[in-house]
TORDOLO-841345 format. One record per residue (C-alpha): chain; residue number from 1; x, z, y. Coordinates in Angstrom, 1 decimal, padded with zeros to 4 digits, always signed. Example, Ala and Ser with C-alpha at 12.3 -4.5 7.8 and 13.67 -1.06 7.14 Angstrom:
// TORDOLO-841345
{unit: A, pos: 1, u: +012.3, w: +007.8, v: -004.5}
{unit: A, pos: 2, u: +013.7, w: +007.1, v: -001.1}
This chain:
// TORDOLO-841345
{unit: A, pos: 1, u: +010.7, w: -031.9, v: -036.3}
{unit: A, pos: 2, u: +010.1, w: -033.4, v: -038.7}
{unit: A, pos: 3, u: +006.5, w: -033.9, v: -037.5}
{unit: A, pos: 4, u: +007.7, w: -036.2, v: -035.2}
{unit: A, pos: 5, u: +009.6, w: -037.9, v: -037.7}
{unit: A, pos: 6, u: +006.5, w: -038.9, v: -039.3}
{unit: A, pos: 7, u: +004.7, w: -040.0, v: -036.6}
{unit: A, pos: 8, u: +007.6, w: -042.0, v: -035.5}
{unit: A, pos: 9, u: +007.3, w: -043.5, v: -039.2}
{unit: A, pos: 10, u: +003.3, w: -044.2, v: -038.3}
{unit: A, pos: 11, u: +004.2, w: -045.9, v: -035.1}
{unit: A, pos: 12, u: +006.9, w: -048.1, v: -036.2}
{unit: A, pos: 13, u: +004.5, w: -049.3, v: -039.1}
{unit: A, pos: 14, u: +002.5, w: -050.4, v: -037.9}
{unit: A, pos: 15, u: +009.3, w: -057.8, v: -019.9}
{unit: A, pos: 16, u: +011.0, w: -061.1, v: -020.1}
{unit: A, pos: 17, u: +013.6, w: -062.7, v: -018.1}
{unit: A, pos: 18, u: +014.0, w: -066.2, v: -016.9}
{unit: A, pos: 19, u: +014.2, w: -068.5, v: -020.6}
{unit: A, pos: 20, u: +017.5, w: -070.1, v: -020.8}
{unit: A, pos: 21, u: +015.6, w: -072.7, v: -022.9}
{unit: A, pos: 22, u: +012.5, w: -074.3, v: -022.2}
{unit: A, pos: 23, u: +010.8, w: -072.4, v: -025.3}
{unit: A, pos: 24, u: +007.0, w: -071.1, v: -024.3}
{unit: A, pos: 25, u: +006.9, w: -068.5, v: -026.6}
{unit: A, pos: 26, u: +008.9, w: -066.3, v: -029.2}
{unit: A, pos: 27, u: +008.3, w: -067.5, v: -032.8}
{unit: A, pos: 28, u: +007.5, w: -065.1, v: -035.3}
{unit: A, pos: 29, u: +009.0, w: -065.3, v: -038.9}
{unit: A, pos: 30, u: +008.9, w: -062.9, v: -041.8}
{unit: A, pos: 31, u: +012.4, w: -062.9, v: -043.8}
{unit: A, pos: 32, u: +013.4, w: -061.2, v: -047.5}
{unit: A, pos: 33, u: +017.7, w: -061.8, v: -047.7}
{unit: A, pos: 34, u: +018.4, w: -061.3, v: -051.1}
{unit: A, pos: 35, u: +020.0, w: -058.3, v: -052.8}
{unit: A, pos: 36, u: +023.1, w: -058.6, v: -054.4}
{unit: A, pos: 37, u: +026.4, w: -056.6, v: -055.0}
{unit: A, pos: 38, u: +026.8, w: -055.2, v: -051.6}
{unit: A, pos: 39, u: +023.0, w: -053.9, v: -051.6}
{unit: A, pos: 40, u: +019.6, w: -054.1, v: -052.0}
{unit: A, pos: 41, u: +017.2, w: -056.7, v: -050.8}
{unit: A, pos: 42, u: +016.7, w: -056.3, v: -046.9}
{unit: A, pos: 43, u: +013.1, w: -057.4, v: -045.4}
{unit: A, pos: 44, u: +013.2, w: -058.3, v: -041.8}
{unit: A, pos: 45, u: +011.4, w: -059.9, v: -038.8}
{unit: A, pos: 46, u: +013.0, w: -063.0, v: -036.8}
{unit: A, pos: 47, u: +011.6, w: -064.1, v: -033.3}
{unit: A, pos: 48, u: +012.7, w: -067.3, v: -032.2}
{unit: A, pos: 49, u: +012.5, w: -069.6, v: -029.0}
{unit: A, pos: 50, u: +009.6, w: -072.0, v: -029.7}
{unit: A, pos: 51, u: +007.9, w: -074.9, v: -027.9}
{unit: A, pos: 52, u: +004.7, w: -074.0, v: -028.9}
{unit: A, pos: 53, u: +001.8, w: -072.0, v: -026.4}
{unit: A, pos: 54, u: +001.8, w: -068.1, v: -027.5}
{unit: A, pos: 55, u: -001.0, w: -067.2, v: -029.7}
{unit: A, pos: 56, u: -001.6, w: -064.0, v: -030.7}
{unit: A, pos: 57, u: -000.3, w: -062.5, v: -034.0}
{unit: A, pos: 58, u: -001.6, w: -059.1, v: -035.6}
{unit: A, pos: 59, u: +001.2, w: -056.8, v: -037.3}
{unit: A, pos: 60, u: +000.5, w: -053.7, v: -038.4}
{unit: A, pos: 61, u: -000.8, w: -051.8, v: -035.6}
{unit: A, pos: 62, u: +000.4, w: -054.2, v: -033.1}
{unit: A, pos: 63, u: -000.9, w: -057.4, v: -031.6}
{unit: A, pos: 64, u: +002.4, w: -059.5, v: -030.9}
{unit: A, pos: 65, u: +002.4, w: -062.1, v: -028.0}
{unit: A, pos: 66, u: +004.3, w: -065.3, v: -030.5}
{unit: A, pos: 67, u: +003.4, w: -067.7, v: -032.8}
{unit: A, pos: 68, u: +004.5, w: -067.4, v: -036.2}
{unit: A, pos: 69, u: +006.5, w: -069.7, v: -038.3}
{unit: A, pos: 70, u: +007.0, w: -072.1, v: -035.0}
{unit: A, pos: 71, u: +009.3, w: -074.4, v: -035.4}
{unit: A, pos: 72, u: +012.9, w: -073.6, v: -033.8}
{unit: A, pos: 73, u: +013.3, w: -074.6, v: -030.4}
{unit: A, pos: 74, u: +017.1, w: -075.0, v: -029.1}
{unit: A, pos: 75, u: +020.8, w: -075.3, v: -031.1}
{unit: A, pos: 76, u: +023.8, w: -073.4, v: -030.9}
{unit: A, pos: 77, u: +021.6, w: -070.1, v: -030.0}
{unit: A, pos: 78, u: +022.9, w: -066.3, v: -029.9}
{unit: A, pos: 79, u: +022.0, w: -064.4, v: -032.6}
{unit: A, pos: 80, u: +020.8, w: -060.5, v: -032.2}
{unit: A, pos: 81, u: +020.7, w: -058.0, v: -035.1}
{unit: A, pos: 82, u: +018.1, w: -055.2, v: -034.3}
{unit: A, pos: 83, u: +018.7, w: -051.9, v: -035.9}
{unit: A, pos: 84, u: +015.9, w: -048.9, v: -036.3}
{unit: A, pos: 85, u: +015.8, w: -045.2, v: -036.0}
{unit: A, pos: 86, u: +015.8, w: -043.0, v: -038.7}
{unit: A, pos: 87, u: +012.1, w: -044.5, v: -040.6}
{unit: A, pos: 88, u: +011.7, w: -046.9, v: -038.8}
{unit: A, pos: 89, u: +011.1, w: -050.5, v: -039.1}
{unit: A, pos: 90, u: +011.5, w: -054.2, v: -037.8}
{unit: A, pos: 91, u: +008.5, w: -053.8, v: -035.4}
{unit: A, pos: 92, u: +009.9, w: -050.9, v: -033.3}
{unit: A, pos: 93, u: +012.2, w: -052.5, v: -030.2}
{unit: A, pos: 94, u: +009.6, w: -056.2, v: -030.9}
{unit: A, pos: 95, u: +009.0, w: -056.6, v: -027.1}
{unit: A, pos: 96, u: +012.9, w: -056.6, v: -026.6}
{unit: A, pos: 97, u: +012.6, w: -058.4, v: -029.4}
{unit: A, pos: 98, u: +010.2, w: -061.0, v: -027.8}
{unit: A, pos: 99, u: +012.3, w: -060.6, v: -024.4}
{unit: A, pos: 100, u: +015.5, w: -062.3, v: -026.4}
{unit: A, pos: 101, u: +013.7, w: -065.1, v: -027.8}
{unit: A, pos: 102, u: +011.9, w: -066.2, v: -024.5}
{unit: A, pos: 103, u: +015.2, w: -066.2, v: -023.1}
{unit: A, pos: 104, u: +017.2, w: -068.4, v: -025.9}
{unit: A, pos: 105, u: +018.5, w: -066.2, v: -028.5}
{unit: A, pos: 106, u: +017.8, w: -065.7, v: -031.7}
{unit: A, pos: 107, u: +016.6, w: -062.4, v: -032.8}
{unit: A, pos: 108, u: +016.7, w: -060.5, v: -036.0}
{unit: A, pos: 109, u: +014.7, w: -057.2, v: -037.0}
{unit: A, pos: 110, u: +015.6, w: -055.4, v: -040.2}
{unit: A, pos: 111, u: +014.3, w: -052.8, v: -042.3}
{unit: A, pos: 112, u: +017.9, w: -050.7, v: -043.6}
{unit: A, pos: 113, u: +016.8, w: -050.2, v: -047.1}
{unit: A, pos: 114, u: +017.9, w: -046.3, v: -047.2}
{unit: A, pos: 115, u: +015.5, w: -045.2, v: -044.5}
{unit: A, pos: 116, u: +013.0, w: -047.4, v: -043.6}
{unit: A, pos: 117, u: +009.1, w: -046.2, v: -043.2}
{unit: A, pos: 118, u: +008.7, w: -046.9, v: -047.0}
{unit: A, pos: 119, u: +011.9, w: -044.4, v: -048.1}
{unit: A, pos: 120, u: +012.7, w: -041.2, v: -046.4}
{unit: A, pos: 121, u: +014.3, w: -039.9, v: -050.2}
{unit: A, pos: 122, u: +017.0, w: -037.1, v: -049.0}
{unit: A, pos: 123, u: +019.8, w: -038.5, v: -051.3}
{unit: A, pos: 124, u: +018.4, w: -042.3, v: -049.7}
{unit: A, pos: 125, u: +018.7, w: -040.6, v: -046.1}
{unit: A, pos: 126, u: +022.4, w: -039.9, v: -046.1}
{unit: A, pos: 127, u: +023.9, w: -042.8, v: -047.8}
{unit: A, pos: 128, u: +022.1, w: -044.5, v: -045.3}
{unit: A, pos: 129, u: +024.5, w: -043.4, v: -043.1}
{unit: A, pos: 130, u: +027.3, w: -045.2, v: -044.9}
{unit: A, pos: 131, u: +024.9, w: -048.4, v: -046.0}
{unit: A, pos: 132, u: +023.5, w: -049.1, v: -042.6}
{unit: A, pos: 133, u: +026.6, w: -051.3, v: -041.0}
{unit: A, pos: 134, u: +026.9, w: -053.3, v: -044.7}
{unit: A, pos: 135, u: +023.4, w: -053.4, v: -044.5}
{unit: A, pos: 136, u: +023.6, w: -055.2, v: -040.5}
{unit: A, pos: 137, u: +026.5, w: -057.4, v: -042.5}
{unit: A, pos: 138, u: +024.5, w: -058.7, v: -044.7}
{unit: A, pos: 139, u: +021.7, w: -060.0, v: -042.6}
{unit: A, pos: 140, u: +024.5, w: -061.3, v: -040.7}
{unit: A, pos: 141, u: +025.9, w: -063.2, v: -043.5}
{unit: A, pos: 142, u: +022.5, w: -064.5, v: -044.5}
{unit: A, pos: 143, u: +021.4, w: -065.5, v: -041.6}
{unit: A, pos: 144, u: +024.6, w: -067.8, v: -040.6}
{unit: A, pos: 145, u: +024.2, w: -069.0, v: -044.2}
{unit: A, pos: 146, u: +021.1, w: -069.0, v: -046.1}
{unit: A, pos: 147, u: +018.2, w: -069.0, v: -043.1}
{unit: A, pos: 148, u: +016.9, w: -072.6, v: -043.5}
{unit: A, pos: 149, u: +017.4, w: -073.0, v: -039.5}
{unit: A, pos: 150, u: +021.3, w: -071.2, v: -039.8}
{unit: A, pos: 151, u: +022.6, w: -074.8, v: -038.3}
{unit: A, pos: 152, u: +021.4, w: -073.8, v: -035.4}
{unit: A, pos: 153, u: +022.9, w: -070.5, v: -034.6}
{unit: A, pos: 154, u: +026.5, w: -070.7, v: -032.8}
{unit: A, pos: 155, u: +028.3, w: -068.0, v: -035.0}
{unit: A, pos: 156, u: +030.7, w: -067.3, v: -031.5}
{unit: A, pos: 157, u: +027.3, w: -065.5, v: -029.6}
{unit: A, pos: 158, u: +026.4, w: -062.2, v: -032.2}
{unit: A, pos: 159, u: +025.2, w: -059.6, v: -030.2}
{unit: A, pos: 160, u: +023.4, w: -056.4, v: -031.3}
{unit: A, pos: 161, u: +020.7, w: -053.7, v: -030.6}
{unit: A, pos: 162, u: +020.0, w: -050.4, v: -031.6}
{unit: A, pos: 163, u: +018.0, w: -046.7, v: -031.7}
{unit: A, pos: 164, u: +019.0, w: -043.8, v: -032.5}
{unit: A, pos: 165, u: +020.2, w: -044.7, v: -036.3}
{unit: A, pos: 166, u: +020.5, w: -047.9, v: -034.8}
{unit: A, pos: 167, u: +022.9, w: -046.8, v: -032.0}
{unit: A, pos: 168, u: +025.4, w: -045.1, v: -034.5}
{unit: A, pos: 169, u: +025.2, w: -048.1, v: -036.5}
{unit: A, pos: 170, u: +025.7, w: -050.7, v: -033.8}
{unit: A, pos: 171, u: +029.1, w: -048.1, v: -032.5}
{unit: A, pos: 172, u: +030.6, w: -048.4, v: -036.4}
{unit: A, pos: 173, u: +029.8, w: -052.4, v: -036.2}
{unit: A, pos: 174, u: +032.1, w: -052.2, v: -033.2}
{unit: A, pos: 175, u: +034.8, w: -050.5, v: -035.3}
{unit: A, pos: 176, u: +034.0, w: -046.9, v: -034.8}
{unit: A, pos: 177, u: +035.1, w: -044.3, v: -037.2}
{unit: A, pos: 178, u: +031.9, w: -041.3, v: -038.3}
{unit: A, pos: 179, u: +033.7, w: -038.1, v: -038.7}
{unit: A, pos: 180, u: +030.6, w: -036.3, v: -040.2}
{unit: A, pos: 181, u: +033.0, w: -032.8, v: -041.2}
{unit: A, pos: 182, u: +033.3, w: -031.9, v: -037.1}
{unit: A, pos: 183, u: +030.9, w: -034.0, v: -035.3}
{unit: A, pos: 184, u: +028.2, w: -031.7, v: -033.4}
{unit: A, pos: 185, u: +024.9, w: -033.3, v: -035.7}
{unit: A, pos: 186, u: +025.5, w: -031.7, v: -038.6}
{unit: A, pos: 187, u: +025.3, w: -034.8, v: -041.5}
{unit: A, pos: 188, u: +021.5, w: -034.8, v: -043.2}
{unit: A, pos: 189, u: +021.9, w: -032.9, v: -046.5}
{unit: A, pos: 190, u: +023.7, w: -030.6, v: -048.5}
{unit: A, pos: 191, u: +027.1, w: -030.4, v: -049.4}
{unit: A, pos: 192, u: +027.5, w: -032.4, v: -052.4}
{unit: A, pos: 193, u: +026.2, w: -035.6, v: -050.8}
{unit: A, pos: 194, u: +027.8, w: -035.0, v: -047.0}
{unit: A, pos: 195, u: +031.6, w: -034.5, v: -048.2}
{unit: A, pos: 196, u: +032.4, w: -037.4, v: -050.3}
{unit: A, pos: 197, u: +031.4, w: -040.0, v: -047.3}
{unit: A, pos: 198, u: +034.1, w: -038.2, v: -045.1}
{unit: A, pos: 199, u: +036.7, w: -039.3, v: -048.2}
{unit: A, pos: 200, u: +034.7, w: -043.0, v: -048.4}
{unit: A, pos: 201, u: +036.5, w: -046.1, v: -048.0}
{unit: A, pos: 202, u: +036.3, w: -046.9, v: -044.0}
{unit: A, pos: 203, u: +032.7, w: -047.8, v: -043.0}
{unit: A, pos: 204, u: +032.1, w: -051.5, v: -042.8}
{unit: A, pos: 205, u: +032.7, w: -053.5, v: -039.3}
{unit: A, pos: 206, u: +032.2, w: -056.6, v: -038.4}
{unit: A, pos: 207, u: +034.3, w: -058.4, v: -035.3}
{unit: A, pos: 208, u: +031.9, w: -061.4, v: -035.0}
{unit: A, pos: 209, u: +029.3, w: -059.2, v: -033.4}
{unit: A, pos: 210, u: +030.8, w: -059.3, v: -029.8}
{unit: A, pos: 211, u: +028.4, w: -057.6, v: -027.5}
{unit: A, pos: 212, u: +026.5, w: -054.6, v: -028.2}
{unit: A, pos: 213, u: +023.8, w: -052.5, v: -027.1}
{unit: A, pos: 214, u: +022.5, w: -049.3, v: -027.9}
{unit: A, pos: 215, u: +020.2, w: -046.3, v: -026.5}
{unit: A, pos: 216, u: +020.1, w: -043.1, v: -027.3}
{unit: A, pos: 217, u: +023.1, w: -043.0, v: -030.4}
{unit: A, pos: 218, u: +022.3, w: -040.3, v: -032.9}
{unit: A, pos: 219, u: +026.6, w: -039.5, v: -032.8}
{unit: A, pos: 220, u: +029.4, w: -038.5, v: -035.3}
{unit: A, pos: 221, u: +031.7, w: -039.4, v: -033.0}
{unit: A, pos: 222, u: +033.4, w: -036.2, v: -031.9}
{unit: A, pos: 223, u: +036.7, w: -037.3, v: -030.3}
{unit: A, pos: 224, u: +038.3, w: -040.4, v: -028.3}
{unit: A, pos: 225, u: +039.9, w: -041.5, v: -032.3}
{unit: A, pos: 226, u: +036.6, w: -041.4, v: -033.7}
{unit: A, pos: 227, u: +035.6, w: -044.5, v: -030.9}
{unit: A, pos: 228, u: +039.4, w: -045.5, v: -030.4}
{unit: A, pos: 229, u: +038.8, w: -049.1, v: -031.9}
{unit: A, pos: 230, u: +035.7, w: -050.2, v: -030.2}
{unit: A, pos: 231, u: +037.0, w: -052.7, v: -027.6}
{unit: A, pos: 232, u: +033.8, w: -055.1, v: -027.6}
{unit: A, pos: 233, u: +031.6, w: -054.8, v: -024.6}
{unit: A, pos: 234, u: +028.9, w: -052.6, v: -024.8}
{unit: A, pos: 235, u: +025.6, w: -051.8, v: -023.1}
{unit: A, pos: 236, u: +024.8, w: -047.7, v: -023.5}
{unit: A, pos: 237, u: +021.3, w: -045.8, v: -022.7}
{unit: A, pos: 238, u: +020.6, w: -041.9, v: -022.3}
{unit: A, pos: 239, u: +017.2, w: -040.5, v: -022.2}
{unit: A, pos: 240, u: +017.3, w: -037.7, v: -020.0}
{unit: A, pos: 241, u: +015.9, w: -035.0, v: -022.4}
{unit: A, pos: 242, u: +016.9, w: -036.7, v: -025.9}
{unit: A, pos: 243, u: +014.9, w: -035.7, v: -029.3}
{unit: A, pos: 244, u: +015.3, w: -036.1, v: -032.5}
{unit: A, pos: 245, u: +018.9, w: -035.0, v: -032.8}
{unit: A, pos: 246, u: +020.0, w: -036.9, v: -030.1}
{unit: A, pos: 247, u: +021.8, w: -034.9, v: -026.8}
{unit: A, pos: 248, u: +022.7, w: -036.4, v: -023.8}
{unit: A, pos: 249, u: +025.5, w: -033.8, v: -023.7}
{unit: A, pos: 250, u: +026.8, w: -036.6, v: -027.0}
{unit: A, pos: 251, u: +025.5, w: -039.7, v: -025.6}
{unit: A, pos: 252, u: +027.5, w: -038.6, v: -022.2}
{unit: A, pos: 253, u: +030.4, w: -038.0, v: -024.1}
{unit: A, pos: 254, u: +030.3, w: -041.7, v: -025.7}
{unit: A, pos: 255, u: +030.5, w: -042.8, v: -022.3}
{unit: A, pos: 256, u: +033.2, w: -041.1, v: -021.4}
{unit: A, pos: 257, u: +035.5, w: -042.0, v: -025.2}
{unit: A, pos: 258, u: +034.9, w: -045.6, v: -025.3}
{unit: A, pos: 259, u: +038.1, w: -047.0, v: -024.9}
{unit: A, pos: 260, u: +036.4, w: -049.9, v: -022.7}
{unit: A, pos: 261, u: +034.1, w: -048.5, v: -019.9}
{unit: A, pos: 262, u: +030.4, w: -049.0, v: -021.3}
{unit: A, pos: 263, u: +027.2, w: -050.4, v: -018.8}
{unit: A, pos: 264, u: +026.1, w: -047.0, v: -018.7}
{unit: A, pos: 265, u: +022.5, w: -045.9, v: -017.8}
{unit: A, pos: 266, u: +020.9, w: -042.6, v: -018.0}
{unit: A, pos: 267, u: +016.4, w: -042.9, v: -017.2}
{unit: A, pos: 268, u: +015.9, w: -040.3, v: -015.2}
{unit: A, pos: 269, u: +012.7, w: -038.3, v: -016.9}
{unit: A, pos: 270, u: +012.3, w: -039.8, v: -020.4}
{unit: A, pos: 271, u: +012.8, w: -038.4, v: -023.9}
{unit: A, pos: 272, u: +014.2, w: -040.1, v: -027.5}
{unit: A, pos: 273, u: +011.1, w: -041.7, v: -027.9}
{unit: A, pos: 274, u: +010.2, w: -043.5, v: -024.7}
{unit: A, pos: 275, u: +013.5, w: -045.9, v: -025.9}
{unit: A, pos: 276, u: +010.0, w: -047.3, v: -028.7}
{unit: A, pos: 277, u: +008.2, w: -050.1, v: -028.0}
{unit: A, pos: 278, u: +005.0, w: -049.1, v: -025.9}
{unit: A, pos: 279, u: +002.3, w: -048.0, v: -028.5}
{unit: A, pos: 280, u: -001.2, w: -049.6, v: -028.9}
{unit: A, pos: 281, u: -004.2, w: -047.8, v: -027.8}
{unit: A, pos: 282, u: -004.6, w: -046.7, v: -031.2}
{unit: A, pos: 283, u: -001.6, w: -045.0, v: -031.6}
{unit: A, pos: 284, u: -001.1, w: -043.4, v: -028.2}
{unit: A, pos: 285, u: -005.0, w: -042.1, v: -029.3}
{unit: A, pos: 286, u: -003.9, w: -040.7, v: -032.8}
{unit: A, pos: 287, u: -000.7, w: -039.2, v: -031.9}
{unit: A, pos: 288, u: +000.3, w: -038.8, v: -028.2}
{unit: A, pos: 289, u: +003.5, w: -036.8, v: -028.6}
{unit: A, pos: 290, u: +005.4, w: -040.0, v: -029.2}
{unit: A, pos: 291, u: +003.6, w: -042.2, v: -027.7}
{unit: A, pos: 292, u: +002.6, w: -040.6, v: -024.1}
{unit: A, pos: 293, u: +006.0, w: -039.5, v: -022.2}
{unit: A, pos: 294, u: +006.0, w: -036.7, v: -020.4}
{unit: A, pos: 295, u: +005.0, w: -036.2, v: -016.1}
{unit: A, pos: 296, u: +003.4, w: -039.7, v: -015.6}
{unit: A, pos: 297, u: +006.8, w: -041.6, v: -017.1}
{unit: A, pos: 298, u: +005.5, w: -045.5, v: -017.5}
{unit: A, pos: 299, u: +007.3, w: -046.6, v: -020.7}
{unit: A, pos: 300, u: +005.8, w: -050.2, v: -020.0}
{unit: A, pos: 301, u: +006.7, w: -050.1, v: -016.9}
{unit: A, pos: 302, u: +010.4, w: -049.1, v: -018.3}
{unit: A, pos: 303, u: +010.5, w: -051.5, v: -021.3}
{unit: A, pos: 304, u: +010.4, w: -054.5, v: -018.5}
{unit: A, pos: 305, u: +013.6, w: -052.8, v: -016.7}
{unit: A, pos: 306, u: +015.4, w: -052.4, v: -020.4}
{unit: A, pos: 307, u: +014.3, w: -056.0, v: -021.9}
{unit: A, pos: 308, u: +015.4, w: -057.6, v: -018.7}
{unit: A, pos: 309, u: +018.9, w: -055.6, v: -018.4}
{unit: A, pos: 310, u: +019.6, w: -056.1, v: -022.2}
{unit: A, pos: 311, u: +018.7, w: -059.1, v: -021.5}
{unit: A, pos: 312, u: +020.8, w: -060.2, v: -019.0}
{unit: A, pos: 313, u: +023.8, w: -057.8, v: -020.0}
{unit: A, pos: 314, u: +024.1, w: -060.5, v: -023.8}
{unit: A, pos: 315, u: +023.4, w: -063.3, v: -021.6}
{unit: A, pos: 316, u: +026.4, w: -062.6, v: -020.1}
{unit: A, pos: 317, u: +029.1, w: -061.6, v: -022.9}
{unit: A, pos: 318, u: +027.0, w: -064.1, v: -025.2}
{unit: A, pos: 319, u: +027.4, w: -067.0, v: -022.8}
{unit: A, pos: 320, u: +028.0, w: -070.5, v: -024.5}
{unit: A, pos: 321, u: +031.3, w: -071.7, v: -024.6}
{unit: A, pos: 322, u: +032.3, w: -074.4, v: -021.6}
{unit: A, pos: 323, u: +032.0, w: -077.9, v: -022.8}
{unit: A, pos: 324, u: +035.0, w: -079.6, v: -023.1}
């Protein structure tokens, strides 16, 4: 398990549906959400609609299609926050962010400070379970008020995409209340660190998020009561075999216990890491345990389907308000 997590961190260090605008490419820009009383500085990458022909942008081990610092194309754009899994970062789902930008959304993928690639301290690892939803709220606040192109975002069109711990984060943002004592998944730390979390104030929810997509969520939600307040439209993806603390049975239980029936997809032939972006050749060769899927499963083809389904779902539930 530790080896797989370490490799996932290496990978993360390092399709498209029809466009809703006339954008030709995804613009990319690195941003920083300033530290404040609620938490530390947050690094993120923003993908936006762009009217310039796409080029190639190198970030870590990835060569991304897009245009760095492109002027944002369009107004009244939807905003989608992308949340990575344990030890990940903003590049872990870049293909989905690109597809969203091509479809006319602003996609912002953050590095969660407490459990990103550069910080896997055990104490921070536990604290991240409490802090992650607040990270998302702070990113939304910044994108609506502090980002230079904030005026281009429609605050009534905010969505979320999350994988693994990012899926857990999305459920909390949507109203879920984790039960760290009775969940099948153990709190990842000693009792002295984990016990106070159950007695803490309710974690951060954000009603501005009006549609959620999650893949293989880490579940601390053992009962219907844990999930009873999640009322937003939700698309839920499950791998067939799970991994890294996520079981298909727990994901199926989330689907069963949500008060609003989700758009549920269980993907045959997959393990947990199939939801990570397809790896570049250098990483596929270096550590195939994460990048190569068993049984000849075609991750590239699957991500074309995944990205299209995510875009279609968020378009349907974050449609612009009808003009009078």
